[in-house]
C-alpha positions in Angstrom: 0.0 0.0 0.0 1.4 3.4 -0.9 1.1 6.5 1.2 -1.7 8.1 -0.7 -3.8 5.0 -0.5 -3.2 4.6 3.2 -4.1 8.2 4.0 -7.3 8.1 1.8 -8.4 4.9 3.4 -7.9 6.1 6.9 -9.8 9.4 6.2 -12.6 7.5 4.5 -13.1 5.3 7.6 -13.4 8.4 9.8 -16.2 9.8 7.6 -18.0 6.4 7.4 -18.0 6.1 11.2 -19.2 9.7 11.8 -15.9 10.6 13.4 -14.8 13.3 11.0 -13.5 16.3 12.7 -13.2 19.8 11.4 -11.8 23.1 12.9 -14.2 26.0 12.8 -12.9 29.6 12.4 -14.5 31.4 15.3 -14.5 35.2 14.9 -15.2 36.1 18.5 -15.6 34.2 21.8 -16.3 35.8 25.2 -17.2 32.6 27.2 -20.9 33.3 26.9 -21.3 33.9 23.2 -19.3 33.3 20.0 -19.6 34.5 16.4 -19.2 32.0 13.6 -19.9 32.7 9.9 -21.4 36.1 10.8 -23.9 34.5 13.3 -23.9 34.7 17.1 -24.4 31.7 19.2 -24.7 31.1 23.0 -21.6 29.1 23.7 -21.8 26.0 25.8 -18.5 24.5 24.7 -16.0 26.8 26.5 -13.6 25.9 29.3 -13.2 29.6 30.2 -15.2 28.9 33.4 -14.8 32.3 35.0 -14.7 34.3 31.8 -11.1 35.5 32.6 -10.0 35.4 29.0 -11.7 38.8 28.5 -10.8 40.3 31.9 -9.5 43.8 31.4 -6.8 43.6 34.1 -5.4 40.4 32.6 -5.4 41.9 29.1 -3.7 45.0 30.4 -1.1 42.9 32.3 -0.2 41.0 29.1 0.2 44.4 27.3 2.5 45.6 30.1 4.5 42.4 29.8 4.8 42.8 26.1 6.2 46.3 26.5 8.6 45.1 29.2 9.8 41.8 27.7 8.8 41.7 24.1 6.8 39.0 22.3 8.8 35.9 23.0 11.2 34.2 25.4 13.9 33.6 22.8 14.9 30.0 23.9 14.5 27.2 26.3 14.5 28.2 30.0 17.8 26.3 30.3 19.5 28.7 27.8 18.2 32.4 28.1 14.4 31.9 28.2 13.9 32.0 31.9 13.1 35.6 33.0 12.0 37.4 36.2 8.3 37.1 35.1 8.6 33.3 35.0 10.3 33.1 38.4 7.8 35.4 40.0 4.9 33.4 38.7 6.4 30.1 39.9 6.8 31.6 43.4 3.2 32.9 43.3 1.8 29.5 42.3 3.8 27.6 44.9 2.7 30.0 47.7 -1.0 29.9 46.6 -1.1 26.1 46.4 1.1 25.3 49.4 4.1 23.7 47.6 7.8 24.4 47.8 8.2 24.7 44.1 6.4 25.3 40.8 7.7 24.7 37.3 6.1 26.2 34.2 5.4 24.2 31.1 4.0 25.2 27.7 0.9 23.0 28.1 -0.8 20.5 30.3 -0.1 17.8 27.8 3.6 18.6 28.0 3.6 18.4 31.8 2.1 14.9 32.0 4.3 13.7 29.2 7.4 15.1 30.8 6.7 13.9 34.3 6.0 10.3 33.3 8.8 10.0 30.8 11.3 11.5 33.2 10.3 9.5 36.3 9.3 6.1 35.1 11.8 3.4 34.1 11.6 -0.3 33.0 10.8 -1.9 36.3 8.4 0.8 37.4 4.6 0.6 37.7 2.0 3.2 36.6 -1.6 2.7 37.9 -4.0 5.2 36.3 -7.7 5.7 36.5 -9.1 4.2 33.3 -10.7 7.6 32.3 -7.5 9.6 32.8 -6.6 12.2 30.2 -5.0 11.0 27.0 -1.8 12.9 27.9 -1.4 10.7 31.0 -2.3 7.4 29.4 -0.3 8.0 26.2 2.8 8.9 28.2 2.4 5.8 30.3 2.1 3.6 27.3 5.1 5.2 25.7 7.2 4.9 28.8 9.3 1.8 29.7 7.1 1.3 32.8 4.2 -1.2 33.1 0.8 0.5 32.9 -2.3 -0.8 34.6 -5.7 1.0 34.7 -8.1 0.8 37.6 -11.9 1.0 37.4 -13.0 4.7 37.3 -12.9 6.3 40.7 -12.8 2.9 42.5 -10.2 3.1 45.3 -10.7 -0.6 46.2 -9.8 -1.5 42.6 -6.7 0.6 42.9 -5.8 -1.1 46.2 -6.1 -4.6 44.6 -3.7 -3.6 41.8 -1.2 -2.1 44.3 -1.3 -5.2 46.5 0.8 -7.0 43.9 4.4 -6.1 44.8 6.8 -4.7 42.2 10.5 -4.1 42.4 10.5 -0.5 41.1 8.7 2.8 41.8 4.9 3.1 41.6 3.0 6.1 40.4 -0.8 6.5 40.8 -2.4 8.9 38.3 -5.8 10.5 38.2 -7.6 13.7 37.4 -9.2 16.0 40.0 -12.3 16.7 37.8 -12.6 14.4 34.8 -12.7 16.3 31.6 -15.3 14.2 29.8 -17.5 12.9 32.6 -17.3 16.0 34.9 -17.2 13.9 38.1 -14.5 14.2 40.8 -12.0 11.7 42.0 -12.1 10.4 45.6 -8.8 12.0 46.2 -8.6 11.3 50.0 -9.2 7.6 49.4 -6.8 7.4 46.5 -4.0 9.1 48.5 -4.5 6.9 51.5 -4.2 3.8 49.2 -1.2 5.1 47.4 0.7 6.0 50.6 0.0 2.6 52.0 1.7 1.1 49.0 4.5 3.7 49.1 3.4 5.1 45.8 3.4 8.7 44.6 0.1 10.3 43.5 -0.2 12.5 40.4 -3.3 14.6 40.2 -4.1 16.5 37.0 -6.5 19.2 38.2 -7.0 21.1 34.9 -10.7 21.4 35.5 -10.7 21.9 39.2 -8.1 24.6 39.7 -9.7 28.1 39.9 -13.3 26.9 40.3 -13.2 24.8 43.5 -11.7 25.1 47.0 -10.9 28.2 49.0 -9.6 31.0 46.7 -10.0 28.6 43.8 -7.1 26.4 45.0 -8.8 23.4 43.4 -9.8 19.8 44.0 -6.8 18.8 46.1 -7.3 21.7 48.5 -11.0 21.0 48.7 -10.4 17.3 49.6 -7.5 18.2 52.0 -5.1 16.2 49.9 -1.5 17.2 48.9 -0.3 14.8 46.1 3.4 14.5 45.5 2.8 15.8 41.9 0.0 18.4 41.2 -0.6 19.5 37.6 -2.5 22.7 37.0 -3.3 24.1 33.6 -4.0 27.7 32.5 -6.3 27.0 29.6 -9.5 26.6 31.6 -10.4 28.8 34.6 -7.3 31.0 34.1 -8.5 32.0 30.6 -5.0 31.7 29.0 -2.8 28.7 28.2 0.2 26.8 29.6 0.5 24.8 32.8 2.6 24.2 35.9 3.8 21.3 38.0 3.7 21.7 41.8 6.1 19.6 43.8 8.8 19.7 46.5 12.4 21.0 46.1 14.2 17.8 45.2 11.6 16.8 42.7 11.7 20.2 41.0 15.5 19.9 40.7 15.2 16.4 39.2 12.8 17.7 36.5 15.1 20.6 35.7 17.8 18.0 35.0 15.7 15.3 33.3 12.5 16.8 32.0 12.9 16.9 28.3 10.0 19.2 27.6 11.6 21.8 30.0 15.1 21.4 28.5 14.2 21.3 24.8 11.1 23.5 24.4 11.1 27.2 24.1 9.7 28.6 27.3 6.4 30.5 27.4 6.6 34.2 26.5 7.4 36.2 29.7 4.6 38.6 28.8 2.2 35.6 29.2 3.7 34.9 32.6 2.9 38.5 33.6 -0.7 37.9 32.4 -0.9 34.6 34.3 0.3 36.3 37.5 -2.6 38.7 37.2 -5.0 35.8 36.5 -3.9 34.2 39.8 -4.7 37.4 41.6 -8.1 37.6 39.9 -8.9 33.9 40.7 -8.1 34.3 44.3 -10.7 37.1 44.7 -13.3 35.6 42.3 -15.8 34.3 44.9 -18.7 36.0 43.2 -17.8 34.4 39.8 -17.5 31.0 41.5 -20.9 31.6 43.1 -22.4 32.5 39.8 -20.9 29.4 38.2 -22.4 27.2 41.0 -25.8 28.9 40.6 -25.7 28.0 36.9 -24.7 24.4 37.5 -27.5 23.9 40.0 -30.1 25.5 37.7 -29.0 23.4 34.8 -29.2 20.2 36.7 -32.6 21.2 38.2 -34.0 21.7 34.7 -32.3 18.5 33.4 -34.1 16.6 36.1 -37.4 18.3 35.2 -37.0 17.3 31.6 -35.6 13.8 32.5 -32.5 14.3 30.3 -29.9 11.5 30.3 -27.1 13.4 32.1 -24.2 11.9 34.0 -24.0 12.6 37.7 -21.6 15.5 37.5 -21.5 18.3 40.1 -19.0 20.4 38.0 -19.2 22.8 35.1 -18.9 19.9 32.8 -22.3 18.4 32.1 -22.1 15.4 29.7 -25.3 14.4 27.9 -24.8 10.9 26.7 -26.3 10.1 23.3 -24.5 6.9 22.3 -24.6 7.0 18.5 -22.0 9.2 16.8 -24.4 10.1 14.0 -27.2 11.0 16.4 -24.9 13.1 18.5 -23.8 15.1 15.4 -27.5 15.5 14.5 -28.3 16.9 18.0 -25.3 19.3 17.9 -26.5 20.6 14.5 -30.1 20.8 15.7 -28.9 23.1 18.6 -26.8 25.2 16.3 -29.8 25.9 14.2 -31.5 27.2 17.3 -28.6 29.5 18.3 -26.6 27.2 20.7 -23.0 26.1 20.2 -22.5 22.7 21.8 -19.8 20.4 20.4 -20.3 16.7 19.8 -17.7 14.6 21.5 -17.0 11.2 19.9 -14.5 8.3 20.1 -11.6 8.0 20.5 -11.9 11.0 23.0 -14.6 9.0 24.8 -15.3 5.2 24.8 -17.1 3.7 21.8 -20.9 3.9 22.2 -20.7 6.9 24.5 -20.8 9.8 22.1 -22.1 12.8 24.0 -22.7 16.5 24.1 -20.2 18.0 26.5 -22.1 20.9 27.8 -19.9 23.3 29.7 -21.2 26.1 31.9 -19.5 29.3 32.8 -20.0 32.1 35.3 -20.9 34.4 32.3 -24.0 32.4 31.3 -27.4 33.9 32.2 -30.2 31.7 33.6 -32.2 32.5 30.5 -29.5 31.0 28.3 -29.7 27.8 30.3 -33.5 27.7 30.2 -33.6 28.2 26.5 -31.0 25.5 25.9 -33.0 23.0 28.0 -36.1 23.8 26.0 -34.3 23.1 22.8 -33.0 19.8 24.2 -36.4 18.8 25.3 -37.8 19.6 21.9 -35.2 17.4 20.3 -35.8 14.4 22.5 -39.6 14.7 22.2 -39.6 15.1 18.4 -36.5 13.3 17.2 -36.6 10.1 19.3 -35.7 7.7 16.5 -33.3 9.8 14.4 
């Protein structure tokens, strides 16, 4: 088979299975609404949970950072790319989240890849929640270590796997709030089981940081847990991009020596670090926004219960509506778009086969009327398109 035949065959399979993906050019997006192809939609697909991507103080901070540092960092942080803005943000994050050190990465994906590839060797053991993010599972599969996956959020299943002794190190990995199901990990139980087995715990709290816990400190703070490795990302509640690893002194020094993403990637622009520092300040005082988000979550679930919609049991801003069929999920997404709502269809391999869904995400910027109108449209679809 030549290359052209291979590529054409693979793409044709995607289309036949209703798994074809396309990027859309969005003209404007403010967490509540977006403009696509000259039309405005109420946006229920944003991870900008607190609406900080449009916050004037954060925008101004980035502008100040640009005037002070220029547009880029110029190199890896191990060469000349580590500036005062990076160091100050790392200290700010460590102080806020109660760790000795923080290390900045260009993305959450890069953190998980770097941590697992740098730490885990041939005789080591990774035990991850089966619904962990692709960045965790992919890195685990690519590493020399042995990967096992425990039943989702089941600490007893984790305990059974850890009961089998291994000669090397053991790492337990999970998310704080799961990106596709919206539920929370039982972090207290998982940490207790991990410590009993002398394993380290890695928590990716991309969807918990900023929106839960005192001053938005996230899932671990809320559950009174301090994992050895805490990953926080800046593309959700922070309203920007990038990520950080929180850990102790010796672990941070280890990653500075062995973390290939840190050594070989150009560091984030220092102007971005200035904007992120302002985002941290805004998050810490965003109690009103977090209250608005919780109000919207409660109202959404109240109406979903009233209309008897097939939602998963999620207390977070992520509200998955399970459809099952890829084609029907696409049909529902298009139906909602025709009524002025932007809700993206999520299909395999992002979620397991047969569990295609609408991943409805709520933000503090949504109005109650937005939610009520969305639910009326969903109710209309399920009443009138039951067999399509």
